[in-house]
C-alpha positions as CSV (number, residue, x, y, z in Angstrom):
1,M,-7.6,-12.0,-11.6
2,K,-11.0,-11.7,-9.8
3,R,-9.2,-9.3,-7.4
4,N,-7.7,-7.2,-10.7
5,I,-11.4,-7.4,-12.0
6,L,-12.9,-5.7,-9.1
7,I,-10.3,-2.7,-8.2
8,L,-10.7,-2.0,-12.1
9,G,-14.5,-2.3,-11.5
10,I,-14.4,-0.1,-8.8
11,V,-12.2,2.9,-11.0
12,F,-14.8,2.9,-13.8
13,L,-17.4,3.2,-12.0
14,Q,-15.5,6.5,-10.3
15,V,-14.8,7.8,-14.0
16,I,-18.2,8.5,-14.3
17,F,-17.6,11.2,-11.9
18,C,-14.3,12.4,-12.6
19,K,-12.1,15.2,-11.9
20,A,-8.9,17.0,-12.6
21,Q,-6.3,15.9,-10.7
22,N,-2.2,16.2,-11.1
23,F,-1.1,12.4,-11.3
24,N,2.3,12.2,-11.9
25,Y,4.8,9.9,-10.2
26,S,8.3,8.4,-10.7
27,F,9.3,5.5,-9.1
28,V,12.9,4.0,-8.0
29,K,13.7,0.5,-6.4
30,Q,16.6,0.5,-3.4
31,N,18.2,-2.0,-1.2
32,Q,17.4,-1.4,2.8
33,S,17.7,-3.3,5.7
34,Y,14.0,-3.6,7.0
35,T,13.6,-3.2,10.6
36,N,10.9,-3.4,13.0
37,L,8.7,-0.4,14.3
38,A,9.9,0.4,17.5
39,D,7.4,-0.9,20.4
40,S,8.4,2.5,22.6
41,S,6.9,4.8,19.4
42,L,4.6,3.2,18.0
43,T,0.6,3.3,18.3
44,A,-1.7,-0.3,17.6
45,L,-4.0,0.2,14.9
46,N,-6.0,-3.0,15.9
47,D,-5.2,-3.1,19.7
48,N,-4.5,-6.8,19.8
49,Q,-7.5,-7.5,18.4
50,V,-8.2,-10.1,15.4
51,W,-8.7,-8.2,12.6
52,D,-10.6,-9.8,9.5
53,D,-11.7,-6.7,6.0
54,N,-11.1,-4.0,9.0
55,T,-10.6,-0.8,8.1
56,Y,-9.4,1.9,10.7
57,L,-9.4,5.3,10.4
58,I,-6.2,7.7,11.2
59,P,-4.5,11.1,11.4
60,I,-1.3,11.6,8.7
61,G,0.5,14.3,11.0
62,F,0.4,16.5,8.5
63,S,-0.9,17.5,5.0
64,F,0.0,15.3,2.5
65,Q,-0.2,15.8,-1.1
66,F,-1.5,12.3,-3.1
67,A,-3.1,12.7,-6.7
68,G,-3.0,16.5,-6.8
69,Q,-5.4,17.1,-3.6
70,S,-4.1,17.8,0.3
71,F,-5.3,15.3,3.2
72,D,-5.0,15.0,6.8
73,S,-6.3,11.3,7.6
74,L,-6.2,8.4,5.8
75,K,-7.8,4.3,5.9
76,V,-5.5,1.7,6.9
77,R,-7.3,-1.3,5.2
78,T,-6.1,-4.8,6.6
79,N,-5.7,-5.8,2.5
80,G,-2.8,-4.1,2.3
81,T,-4.5,-0.9,0.8
82,I,-4.1,3.0,1.7
83,T,-7.0,5.3,0.9
84,F,-7.4,9.1,0.9
85,D,-11.0,10.3,1.0
86,S,-12.2,12.8,-0.8
87,N,-16.0,13.6,-1.6
88,N,-16.4,10.0,-1.6
89,K,-14.0,9.5,-3.9
90,F,-11.1,7.2,-3.1
91,N,-7.4,7.3,-4.2
92,F,-4.9,4.4,-3.2
93,V,-2.1,3.4,-2.0
94,C,-1.4,-0.7,-2.0
95,L,0.1,-3.7,-1.6
96,Y,-3.2,-5.4,-3.0
97,K,-3.7,-9.3,-1.0
98,N,-6.1,-10.7,0.7
99,F,-4.4,-10.4,4.0
100,I,-5.0,-12.7,7.4
101,C,-4.7,-12.2,10.7
102,D,-3.6,-15.3,12.1
103,V,-3.9,-16.1,16.0
104,N,-2.6,-18.1,18.6
105,S,-4.5,-21.6,19.7
106,E,-6.0,-18.7,22.7
107,G,-7.2,-16.9,20.1
108,V,-5.2,-13.8,20.7
109,S,-4.2,-11.8,17.4
110,Q,-0.3,-12.4,16.4
111,S,-0.4,-9.8,13.0
112,P,0.1,-6.4,14.7
113,I,-1.2,-3.5,12.7
114,N,0.5,-0.4,13.9
115,K,2.0,3.3,12.9
116,E,4.4,5.5,13.9
117,L,5.1,9.3,13.4
118,V,8.8,10.3,13.6
119,V,10.7,13.6,12.8
120,L,12.9,13.5,10.1
121,P,16.4,15.5,10.7
122,N,15.3,17.8,8.4
123,G,11.7,18.9,10.3
124,N,9.5,16.8,8.4
125,K,7.1,14.6,9.4
126,Q,7.2,10.7,7.7
127,L,3.6,8.3,9.4
128,R,5.0,4.8,8.9
129,I,2.7,1.9,8.6
130,E,3.2,-1.5,9.6
131,F,1.9,-4.5,9.0
132,K,3.4,-7.3,10.8
133,N,3.3,-11.1,10.6
134,V,0.3,-11.3,8.4
135,F,-0.6,-14.0,6.2
136,F,-2.2,-14.5,2.8
137,M,-3.2,-18.1,1.1
138,T,-1.4,-19.1,-1.9
139,T,-3.0,-20.4,-5.0
140,S,-1.7,-23.4,-4.3
141,G,-4.3,-23.5,-0.7
142,L,-0.8,-22.8,1.4
143,K,-0.5,-20.0,3.8
144,K,2.6,-17.5,4.1
145,H,3.3,-15.0,6.4
146,T,5.3,-11.6,5.5
147,N,6.1,-7.9,6.9
148,F,6.0,-4.6,5.3
149,Q,5.6,-1.4,6.3
150,I,4.5,1.9,3.7
151,W,5.8,5.8,4.8
152,L,4.3,8.5,3.8
153,T,6.8,11.9,3.8
154,Q,6.3,15.7,4.5
155,G,7.6,17.8,2.0
156,D,8.5,15.2,-0.9
157,N,4.5,13.7,-0.7
158,S,6.8,10.2,-1.6
159,I,5.3,6.9,-0.6
160,E,7.8,4.4,-0.1
161,F,7.2,0.0,0.5
162,H,9.4,-1.5,2.7
163,M,9.6,-5.0,2.6
164,G,10.4,-7.4,5.4
165,D,10.7,-11.1,6.2
166,S,8.7,-13.3,3.8
167,D,8.3,-17.5,4.5
168,S,10.2,-19.2,1.6
169,S,8.7,-20.8,-1.3
170,I,6.1,-18.6,-2.2
171,G,6.2,-18.9,-6.0
172,N,4.6,-17.5,-8.5
173,E,1.7,-14.9,-6.5
174,N,0.4,-11.9,-8.6
175,F,0.8,-8.4,-6.7
176,V,-1.2,-5.7,-7.5
177,F,1.6,-3.1,-6.7
178,G,1.7,0.6,-6.9
179,L,-0.3,3.7,-6.7
180,I,-4.7,4.1,-7.9
181,N,-5.9,7.5,-9.1
182,M,-9.6,6.9,-8.5
183,N,-10.3,9.8,-10.6
184,P,-8.6,10.3,-13.8
185,S,-9.5,13.2,-16.3
186,P,-9.9,14.0,-19.9
187,S,-7.0,15.6,-19.3
188,N,-5.2,12.7,-17.5
189,S,-6.6,9.5,-18.0
190,T,-3.8,7.5,-15.8
191,I,-5.9,4.8,-13.5
192,A,-2.7,4.0,-12.3
193,Y,1.0,4.1,-12.0
194,L,2.5,0.1,-11.1
195,I,5.3,-1.9,-10.9
196,S,5.1,-5.4,-12.7
197,G,7.8,-8.5,-13.4
198,D,10.5,-9.2,-11.5
199,P,10.6,-8.0,-7.6
200,T,14.4,-7.5,-8.2
201,A,14.1,-5.5,-11.4
202,P,10.7,-4.3,-11.8
203,V,9.2,-2.3,-14.3
204,A,6.8,1.1,-13.5
205,S,4.0,1.5,-16.4
206,S,1.3,4.3,-16.3
207,I,-1.8,2.5,-16.7
208,S,-4.5,4.6,-19.0
209,F,-8.4,3.6,-18.5
210,G,-9.4,0.1,-20.1
211,V,-5.6,-1.0,-19.8
212,N,-5.6,-4.1,-17.3
213,L,-3.7,-3.9,-14.4
214,V,-0.2,-5.0,-14.0
215,H,1.2,-7.0,-11.3
216,L,4.5,-8.4,-9.7
217,L,5.0,-12.0,-10.2
218,T,5.8,-12.4,-6.7
219,I,6.1,-11.3,-3.4
220,P,9.5,-9.2,-2.9
221,P,12.4,-10.0,-0.8
222,S,13.5,-8.7,2.7
223,G,15.6,-5.3,2.6
224,T,13.3,-4.1,-0.7
225,T,12.4,-1.0,-1.1
226,Y,9.8,0.7,-3.5
227,I,10.2,4.4,-3.4
228,F,7.4,6.5,-5.7
229,T,7.6,10.3,-6.1
230,A,5.7,13.1,-6.8
231,N,6.6,15.1,-9.8
């Protein structure tokens, strides 16, 4: 709940400086096999270093439209969010949790954060960002690992979340999952487009200013893919 309040607080502050944006998305869930990024083609963002609430500024590799604006770079944050910076305002994509870097007995990171830029058969590019073997603490104090990727695609400007293996018996753990609009306008007061409920059959909702954020009830199973596409 505190994390939800924090996100909402940031959004409410940004409303003061709002400007018109196109924030209109659709959602679909698919089941696809999860595959780790290939070691031969990835770039390690944390360079095998232990991270703790880090931010990595990286080029997207193409022009990407989000919330009606074009971006050529983004910030990967180790809390599971990706932010787009425009005039000191932030829109972001999130699988939001306080993720933590795992380390071995020698103090070496076991939780790489990687990226890969691929060219699709149609010639468009796709940026893939991977969070590998990251962990979080459950509300009952248990340490649980998970793996996931976020893909951004040139052309249709879609955003995909690909879920990999997670530890078993995670139980009920709230995850804020979807897209946040930090710059709503008088003509479009939507501050978020989020999915909620059972992760195997989630419901997508547009969240307006003054309405509480919704969340998934637990982490999605491996092979789950969530796709958000701009309309």
